[in-house]
KEKE-3310 file (N, C-alpha, C; in steps of 0.2 Angstrom, whole numbers, plus 5000, padded with zeros to 4 digits):
npx = (5004:5010:5018:5008:5003:5013:5013:5000:5002:5009:5000:4986:4973:4974:4972:4959:4957:4968:4963:4952:4959:4966:4955:4950:4960:4962:4950:4935:4932:4945:4952:4946:4951:4964:4966:4963:4968:4973:4981:4984:4974:4961:4962:4959:4964:4968:4970:4979:4989:4986:4989:5003:5005:4999:5006:5018:5014:5010:5021:5025:5013:5012:5023:5019:5008:5013:5021:5011:5005:5015:5017:5004:5005:5015:5010:4999:5006:5013:5003:4997:5009:5009:4997:4999:5009:5003:4994:5000:5005:5018:5028:5033:5044:5052:5066:5076:5094:5093:5083:5070:5055:5049:5039:5028:5019:5002:5004:5015:5012:5005:5013:5024:5021:5016:5022:5033:5050:5054:5046:5035:5033:5025:5034:5045:5055:5056:5068:5071:5080:5088:5102:5101:5092:5100:5110:5101:5100:5113:5114:5104:5110:5122:5116:5110:5121:5129:5122:5125:5133:5147:5150:5143:5149:5155:5155:5139:5129:5123:5108:5105:5103:5093:5089:5078:5075:5060:5050:5042:5038:5041:5057:5058:5062:5071:5075:5086:5089:5098:5089:5083:5074:5061:5067:5081:5099:5104:5093:5087:5082:5093:5089:5083:5076:5066:5060:5049:5042:5030:5034:5025:5012:5000:4998:4990:4973:4960:4949:4957:4967:4957:4953:4966:4970:4960:4954:4943:4933:4936:4948:4956:4956:4963:4976:4980:4981:4992:5002:5002:5009:5003:5000:4995:4988:4984:4976:4966:4960:4956:4946:4937:4938:4944:4961:4964:4954:4959:4972:4967:4961:4973:4981:4973:4974:4989:4988:4981:4990:5002:5011:5021:5025:5022:5032:5035:5022:5019:5030:5025:5013:5017:5025:5017:5010:4999:4998:4992:4983:4967:4954:4952:4937:4924:4919)
npy = (4994:5006:5009:5011:5022:5033:5033:5037:5051:5057:5055:5062:5056:5043:5045:5042:5028:5024:5030:5022:5010:5014:5015:5002:4995:5002:5006:5016:5027:5031:5032:5044:5053:5052:5056:5069:5087:5092:5082:5068:5069:5063:5050:5034:5020:5004:4992:4977:4971:4979:4992:4993:4993:5005:5015:5013:5017:5030:5041:5039:5043:5055:5061:5058:5066:5079:5079:5078:5090:5099:5097:5101:5114:5118:5115:5124:5136:5135:5135:5147:5155:5153:5158:5171:5175:5173:5183:5194:5208:5208:5198:5182:5169:5153:5145:5131:5127:5123:5132:5127:5128:5129:5134:5147:5161:5170:5182:5181:5173:5182:5193:5187:5184:5181:5191:5196:5197:5186:5170:5161:5144:5130:5119:5127:5142:5150:5158:5172:5179:5188:5196:5200:5190:5179:5183:5182:5168:5165:5172:5166:5152:5155:5160:5148:5140:5145:5140:5127:5112:5113:5127:5134:5139:5150:5168:5177:5178:5193:5200:5200:5211:5214:5221:5220:5223:5229:5229:5243:5246:5251:5245:5228:5226:5216:5205:5194:5181:5170:5155:5144:5130:5122:5118:5119:5122:5109:5100:5106:5111:5118:5133:5147:5163:5173:5190:5202:5216:5225:5240:5248:5246:5251:5246:5250:5252:5264:5264:5260:5271:5281:5277:5277:5290:5299:5303:5311:5302:5307:5313:5302:5296:5304:5304:5290:5289:5298:5291:5280:5285:5294:5311:5328:5333:5321:5315:5324:5324:5310:5310:5320:5333:5349:5354:5363:5359:5347:5351:5357:5346:5339:5348:5348:5334:5335:5342:5333:5322:5326:5330:5339:5339:5332:5321:5316:5313:5302:5293:5291:5284:5272:5267:5263:5253:5246:5233:5222:5210:5209:5199:5182:5177:5168:5151)
npz = (5000:5003:4992:4983:4988:4987:4973:4971:4975:4965:4955:4953:4950:4955:4969:4975:4976:4985:4996:4998:5001:5013:5021:5021:5028:5040:5045:5043:5049:5055:5043:5038:5047:5046:5033:5031:5029:5041:5046:5058:5067:5079:5077:5081:5092:5084:5088:5092:5079:5069:5074:5075:5062:5058:5065:5058:5045:5046:5044:5031:5025:5028:5022:5008:5007:5009:4997:4987:4990:4987:4973:4968:4971:4963:4950:4949:4949:4938:4929:4932:4926:4913:4909:4912:4903:4891:4892:4890:4879:4873:4863:4867:4865:4867:4863:4857:4854:4840:4835:4837:4842:4858:4866:4863:4866:4864:4858:4850:4839:4832:4830:4823:4809:4792:4786:4792:4797:4804:4807:4813:4810:4811:4821:4822:4822:4808:4797:4788:4773:4778:4784:4797:4802:4802:4811:4823:4824:4828:4840:4848:4848:4855:4867:4873:4874:4884:4895:4896:4904:4904:4904:4914:4924:4920:4918:4920:4906:4898:4892:4874:4861:4846:4831:4817:4800:4792:4778:4774:4786:4804:4810:4818:4835:4846:4861:4866:4877:4890:4896:4908:4905:4914:4927:4939:4937:4936:4932:4922:4905:4894:4885:4874:4877:4869:4867:4861:4854:4844:4837:4832:4837:4848:4863:4874:4876:4870:4880:4892:4893:4895:4908:4915:4916:4916:4904:4892:4879:4867:4869:4873:4861:4853:4859:4858:4845:4842:4848:4840:4829:4820:4813:4819:4808:4802:4812:4813:4800:4800:4810:4807:4810:4815:4814:4824:4834:4838:4843:4854:4861:4863:4871:4883:4886:4890:4903:4910:4910:4915:4907:4894:4881:4864:4863:4876:4880:4872:4874:4888:4886:4879:4888:4898:4910:4907:4896:4893:4883:4876:4886:4880:4873:4881:4879)
capx = (5000:5015:5020:5003:5002:5017:5011:4995:5004:5012:4995:4980:4968:4975:4971:4953:4959:4972:4958:4949:4964:4966:4948:4950:4966:4962:4943:4932:4933:4952:4954:4944:4955:4971:4967:4960:4973:4977:4984:4981:4969:4955:4964:4958:4967:4964:4970:4983:4994:4984:4991:5009:5005:4997:5012:5023:5011:5010:5026:5024:5006:5013:5027:5016:5003:5018:5023:5005:5003:5020:5015:4999:5007:5020:5006:4996:5011:5015:4997:4997:5014:5007:4991:5002:5012:4998:4990:5005:5005:5024:5029:5038:5046:5057:5069:5082:5099:5091:5077:5064:5050:5048:5034:5026:5013:4998:5007:5020:5009:5003:5020:5028:5016:5018:5026:5038:5057:5055:5040:5032:5031:5025:5038:5052:5055:5059:5072:5071:5087:5091:5108:5099:5089:5105:5112:5097:5102:5120:5113:5101:5115:5126:5112:5110:5128:5131:5120:5128:5136:5154:5151:5140:5155:5158:5151:5133:5128:5119:5103:5107:5097:5094:5085:5077:5071:5054:5048:5036:5036:5047:5060:5057:5067:5069:5080:5088:5093:5097:5084:5084:5067:5059:5071:5087:5105:5105:5089:5083:5083:5096:5086:5084:5070:5066:5055:5048:5036:5029:5034:5020:5007:4999:4994:4984:4967:4957:4946:4962:4968:4953:4953:4972:4972:4953:4953:4937:4934:4940:4955:4960:4957:4970:4983:4982:4983:4999:5006:5004:5013:4999:5001:4989:4984:4981:4970:4960:4956:4952:4940:4933:4937:4949:4968:4964:4951:4964:4977:4964:4961:4979:4983:4970:4978:4995:4986:4979:4995:5008:5017:5021:5027:5021:5036:5033:5015:5020:5033:5021:5008:5021:5028:5012:5009:4993:5000:4988:4979:4960:4954:4949:4930:4923:4915)
capy = (5000:5012:5010:5015:5029:5038:5033:5042:5058:5059:5055:5064:5051:5037:5045:5039:5021:5024:5032:5016:5005:5016:5014:4995:4994:5005:5008:5021:5034:5032:5035:5051:5057:5052:5060:5076:5091:5093:5075:5062:5071:5060:5043:5030:5013:4999:4985:4971:4971:4985:4998:4994:4996:5012:5018:5013:5020:5038:5044:5038:5046:5063:5063:5058:5072:5084:5079:5080:5097:5103:5096:5104:5121:5119:5114:5130:5141:5134:5138:5155:5158:5152:5162:5178:5176:5173:5190:5200:5210:5206:5191:5178:5163:5149:5141:5128:5129:5123:5137:5123:5132:5125:5138:5153:5164:5172:5188:5179:5171:5189:5197:5183:5181:5180:5197:5197:5194:5179:5168:5154:5139:5124:5119:5130:5150:5151:5164:5175:5178:5194:5195:5201:5184:5174:5185:5180:5161:5165:5173:5160:5147:5158:5160:5141:5138:5148:5137:5120:5111:5115:5134:5137:5142:5156:5174:5177:5182:5198:5199:5202:5214:5214:5226:5217:5228:5227:5232:5247:5246:5252:5239:5225:5225:5210:5203:5186:5179:5162:5153:5136:5128:5116:5117:5122:5120:5102:5096:5110:5111:5125:5136:5155:5166:5180:5194:5207:5221:5229:5247:5252:5243:5254:5241:5253:5254:5271:5263:5260:5277:5285:5275:5278:5297:5302:5307:5310:5298:5311:5314:5296:5294:5308:5302:5284:5290:5301:5285:5275:5288:5299:5318:5331:5333:5315:5314:5329:5320:5304:5312:5324:5339:5354:5354:5367:5355:5341:5354:5358:5340:5338:5352:5345:5328:5337:5344:5327:5317:5330:5330:5346:5339:5326:5315:5315:5309:5296:5289:5289:5279:5266:5264:5261:5245:5243:5230:5216:5209:5208:5192:5178:5175:5161:5146)
capz = (5000:5003:4985:4979:4991:4984:4966:4971:4977:4959:4950:4957:4948:4958:4975:4977:4976:4991:5002:4999:5004:5020:5024:5022:5032:5047:5046:5039:5054:5055:5036:5038:5051:5043:5026:5031:5028:5047:5048:5060:5073:5079:5075:5088:5091:5080:5092:5089:5074:5065:5078:5073:5055:5057:5067:5052:5039:5046:5042:5024:5023:5029:5016:5002:5007:5008:4990:4984:4990:4983:4966:4966:4970:4957:4944:4949:4948:4930:4925:4932:4922:4906:4908:4912:4897:4886:4892:4887:4872:4871:4860:4870:4863:4871:4858:4858:4849:4833:4834:4838:4847:4864:4868:4860:4868:4859:4855:4846:4833:4828:4828:4819:4805:4786:4783:4797:4796:4807:4805:4816:4805:4815:4827:4821:4820:4801:4796:4781:4770:4779:4788:4804:4805:4804:4818:4828:4826:4832:4847:4851:4850:4861:4874:4875:4875:4890:4900:4896:4910:4904:4904:4919:4930:4918:4920:4917:4900:4898:4887:4868:4857:4839:4826:4811:4796:4789:4773:4774:4794:4808:4812:4825:4839:4851:4865:4867:4885:4892:4900:4910:4905:4917:4933:4940:4931:4936:4929:4917:4898:4892:4880:4874:4877:4865:4868:4856:4854:4838:4840:4829:4840:4855:4867:4878:4872:4872:4886:4897:4894:4900:4915:4919:4916:4916:4898:4888:4874:4861:4871:4873:4854:4851:4863:4856:4838:4842:4850:4834:4824:4817:4814:4821:4803:4800:4816:4811:4794:4802:4814:4803:4815:4813:4818:4830:4839:4839:4847:4860:4865:4865:4877:4889:4888:4893:4908:4914:4910:4918:4901:4891:4873:4861:4864:4883:4880:4869:4879:4894:4884:4877:4894:4903:4913:4903:4891:4892:4878:4879:4887:4875:4874:4884:4876)
cpx = (5005:5017:5014:5002:5007:5016:5005:4997:5007:5006:4988:4973:4968:4973:4964:4954:4963:4968:4954:4954:4965:4961:4948:4954:4965:4955:4941:4933:4941:4954:4952:4948:4961:4972:4965:4967:4977:4981:4980:4977:4963:4956:4963:4962:4964:4965:4975:4988:4993:4987:4998:5009:5003:5003:5017:5020:5011:5015:5026:5018:5008:5018:5024:5010:5007:5019:5017:5003:5008:5018:5009:5000:5011:5015:5002:5000:5013:5009:4996:5003:5012:5002:4993:5006:5007:4994:4994:5004:5013:5025:5034:5038:5052:5059:5075:5087:5097:5085:5070:5060:5048:5041:5033:5019:5009:5000:5012:5018:5006:5009:5024:5024:5020:5023:5032:5045:5058:5047:5039:5029:5031:5029:5045:5050:5059:5062:5071:5078:5091:5097:5106:5096:5095:5110:5108:5099:5107:5118:5109:5106:5120:5122:5111:5117:5130:5129:5121:5133:5144:5156:5147:5144:5157:5153:5144:5132:5122:5114:5106:5101:5098:5088:5084:5073:5065:5052:5041:5034:5043:5050:5058:5062:5065:5076:5080:5091:5093:5092:5084:5076:5066:5062:5077:5093:5105:5100:5085:5086:5087:5092:5087:5077:5071:5059:5055:5042:5035:5029:5028:5013:5006:4995:4989:4979:4965:4953:4952:4965:4964:4952:4960:4972:4965:4952:4946:4938:4938:4947:4960:4962:4963:4976:4985:4984:4990:5004:5007:5007:5009:5001:4995:4985:4980:4975:4964:4957:4953:4946:4935:4932:4944:4956:4968:4960:4955:4969:4973:4963:4968:4982:4979:4972:4985:4994:4985:4985:5001:5013:5016:5023:5024:5025:5035:5027:5016:5024:5029:5016:5011:5024:5024:5012:5003:4995:4997:4984:4972:4959:4950:4942:4929:4918:4917)
cpy = (5007:5014:5014:5022:5034:5039:5038:5050:5061:5059:5056:5059:5045:5038:5042:5032:5020:5026:5026:5010:5008:5014:5006:4993:4996:5007:5015:5028:5035:5036:5042:5056:5058:5056:5066:5080:5092:5087:5071:5063:5067:5052:5039:5023:5007:4992:4980:4974:4977:4992:4999:4996:5003:5017:5019:5017:5027:5042:5045:5043:5054:5065:5063:5064:5078:5085:5080:5087:5101:5102:5100:5111:5122:5119:5121:5135:5140:5137:5145:5158:5158:5157:5170:5179:5176:5180:5196:5202:5209:5199:5188:5171:5160:5145:5137:5130:5129:5127:5133:5127:5127:5129:5145:5155:5167:5177:5186:5176:5177:5192:5193:5180:5181:5185:5199:5194:5187:5177:5161:5150:5132:5124:5123:5138:5150:5158:5166:5175:5185:5193:5196:5194:5179:5177:5182:5172:5160:5167:5169:5154:5149:5158:5152:5139:5139:5144:5129:5119:5114:5123:5137:5140:5148:5163:5174:5181:5187:5198:5202:5205:5214:5218:5223:5222:5224:5231:5236:5248:5248:5245:5235:5224:5220:5209:5197:5185:5172:5161:5146:5134:5122:5113:5120:5121:5112:5098:5099:5109:5118:5128:5144:5157:5173:5184:5200:5210:5224:5236:5251:5250:5247:5249:5244:5255:5261:5270:5263:5267:5282:5283:5277:5286:5302:5306:5306:5305:5301:5312:5308:5294:5297:5306:5295:5284:5293:5295:5280:5278:5293:5306:5321:5331:5327:5313:5318:5326:5314:5305:5317:5331:5344:5353:5357:5363:5350:5344:5355:5351:5338:5342:5350:5339:5330:5338:5338:5322:5320:5329:5337:5345:5332:5320:5313:5310:5302:5291:5287:5283:5272:5263:5262:5254:5242:5239:5223:5215:5207:5200:5188:5177:5168:5158:5145)
cpz = (5000:4996:4981:4982:4987:4976:4966:4972:4970:4954:4954:4956:4952:4966:4979:4980:4983:4996:5003:5003:5011:5024:5026:5027:5039:5049:5044:5043:5054:5048:5035:5041:5049:5037:5026:5031:5035:5049:5052:5066:5073:5078:5081:5086:5088:5083:5088:5084:5069:5068:5076:5066:5053:5060:5061:5047:5040:5043:5034:5021:5024:5023:5010:5002:5006:5000:4986:4984:4987:4976:4964:4966:4964:4950:4944:4947:4941:4926:4925:4927:4915:4905:4908:4905:4891:4887:4890:4880:4869:4869:4865:4868:4866:4865:4860:4853:4841:4830:4833:4843:4853:4868:4865:4863:4862:4855:4850:4839:4829:4826:4823:4813:4798:4783:4787:4795:4799:4808:4809:4811:4808:4821:4827:4819:4813:4800:4789:4779:4773:4784:4796:4807:4806:4810:4823:4830:4829:4839:4851:4854:4856:4868:4877:4877:4882:4897:4901:4902:4911:4904:4910:4924:4927:4920:4916:4911:4900:4892:4880:4864:4850:4836:4819:4806:4794:4784:4775:4782:4798:4809:4818:4829:4844:4855:4865:4874:4886:4896:4901:4910:4910:4924:4933:4935:4931:4931:4923:4910:4896:4885:4879:4874:4873:4867:4864:4856:4847:4839:4837:4832:4847:4858:4872:4875:4874:4879:4892:4898:4897:4907:4919:4920:4916:4910:4895:4882:4867:4863:4871:4865:4851:4852:4860:4848:4837:4844:4844:4829:4820:4819:4817:4814:4801:4805:4815:4805:4795:4805:4812:4807:4812:4817:4825:4836:4842:4844:4854:4865:4868:4871:4884:4891:4892:4901:4913:4915:4914:4913:4898:4883:4871:4863:4871:4884:4877:4872:4886:4892:4882:4883:4899:4904:4910:4897:4890:4887:4881:4881:4881:4877:4877:4880:4868)
residu = (MET:ILE:GLY:ARG:LEU:TYR:ASP:ALA:ALA:LEU:HIS:GLU:ASP:HIS:TRP:PRO:GLY:VAL:CYS:ALA:ASP:VAL:ALA:ALA:ALA:PHE:GLY:ALA:SER:ASN:ALA:ALA:ALA:LEU:LEU:GLN:PRO:ALA:GLY:ALA:GLY:GLY:VAL:VAL:ALA:CYS:GLY:GLY:ARG:SER:ASP:GLY:LEU:LEU:THR:ALA:PHE:LEU:PRO:HIS:LEU:GLU:ARG:ALA:GLN:GLN:LEU:ARG:SER:ARG:LEU:ALA:HIS:ASN:GLU:MET:ALA:GLU:ARG:CYS:SER:VAL:ALA:ALA:LEU:ASP:ALA:LEU:ALA:THR:ALA:VAL:VAL:LEU:LEU:ASP:ALA:GLY:LEU:THR:VAL:LEU:TYR:ALA:ASN:GLY:ALA:ALA:GLY:THR:LEU:PHE:GLY:ALA:GLU:ALA:PRO:LEU:GLN:LEU:ARG:GLY:ALA:ARG:LEU:ALA:GLN:GLY:GLY:SER:ARG:GLY:ALA:GLN:THR:LEU:ALA:HIS:MET:VAL:ARG:ARG:ALA:VAL:ARG:CYS:LEU:GLU:PRO:ASP:THR:LEU:SER:GLY:PRO:ALA:GLN:ALA:PRO:GLN:SER:LEU:CYS:LEU:PRO:ARG:SER:GLY:HIS:LEU:PRO:LEU:THR:LEU:SER:VAL:ALA:PRO:PHE:MET:LEU:GLY:GLY:GLY:CYS:ALA:GLU:GLY:THR:PRO:CYS:ALA:ILE:ILE:MET:ALA:ARG:ASP:PRO:GLU:THR:VAL:THR:ALA:SER:ALA:GLU:VAL:LEU:GLN:GLN:LEU:PHE:GLN:LEU:THR:PRO:ALA:GLU:ALA:ALA:VAL:SER:ARG:ALA:LEU:ALA:GLY:GLY:ALA:SER:LEU:GLU:ASP:ILE:ALA:ALA:ALA:THR:GLY:VAL:SER:VAL:ASN:THR:VAL:LYS:THR:HIS:LEU:HIS:ARG:VAL:TYR:GLY:LYS:THR:ALA:THR:ARG:ARG:GLN:GLY:GLU:LEU:ILE:ALA:LEU:ILE:HIS:GLY:SER:THR:ALA:THR:LEU:LEU:PRO:PRO:HIS:PRO:VAL:GLY)
# end
């Protein structure tokens, strides 16, 4: 039964069977007391040989319950980590030395699309013919290499940065850093983590800007358009108002955001913590 106990600690679906075994061996009332989170409170003597078995069984039960609790905590932490990464507007990709994708969040699928210099194709991050893409492959190999056993004693490697040109768009900037997947140095898998954001994408929605800075809908729309690279003339033409009206909105935004120039306002918006993607629809 002890072997089954530790097996159940590793496989949650086996736990009901162990509970039945404990009830058969020590009685239903003792099983209820033994298996409650508080431990062995309320356990009564079984008499004869069963008391000796119970005494020998208790340390194993305690260790199995601790292991089960620790695994449940780790599983919850892993789920929360994945959920947090998928909510980010920043593209996050984990790669091995051969550019095989070990993980990619939702933003990565959008950013590394068909027109990008780097493209997610199945299980690999495919490179274009540009020199920058080849440089990325070198950076990934270098990041993975510094986590291999024979190099772990060396100095820590700082994140590497890369700028990839995009036709008709601002260049794509990204960072590459070493990352140990699935554990510490002894049992983890060395890989590289890539993080990138589209400089043309304003992640803070108009609704978020209204909440953060108490802007009106018109003020938020002007702010977001500026952060996306539009000129005052572009905004006026798109919204059907005069340039003077746009300037009025902008000066009101300056007062509410404690900024004085367009550059400061744009930096504030892009540096905002509100960079989460909208939640996925349920169902």
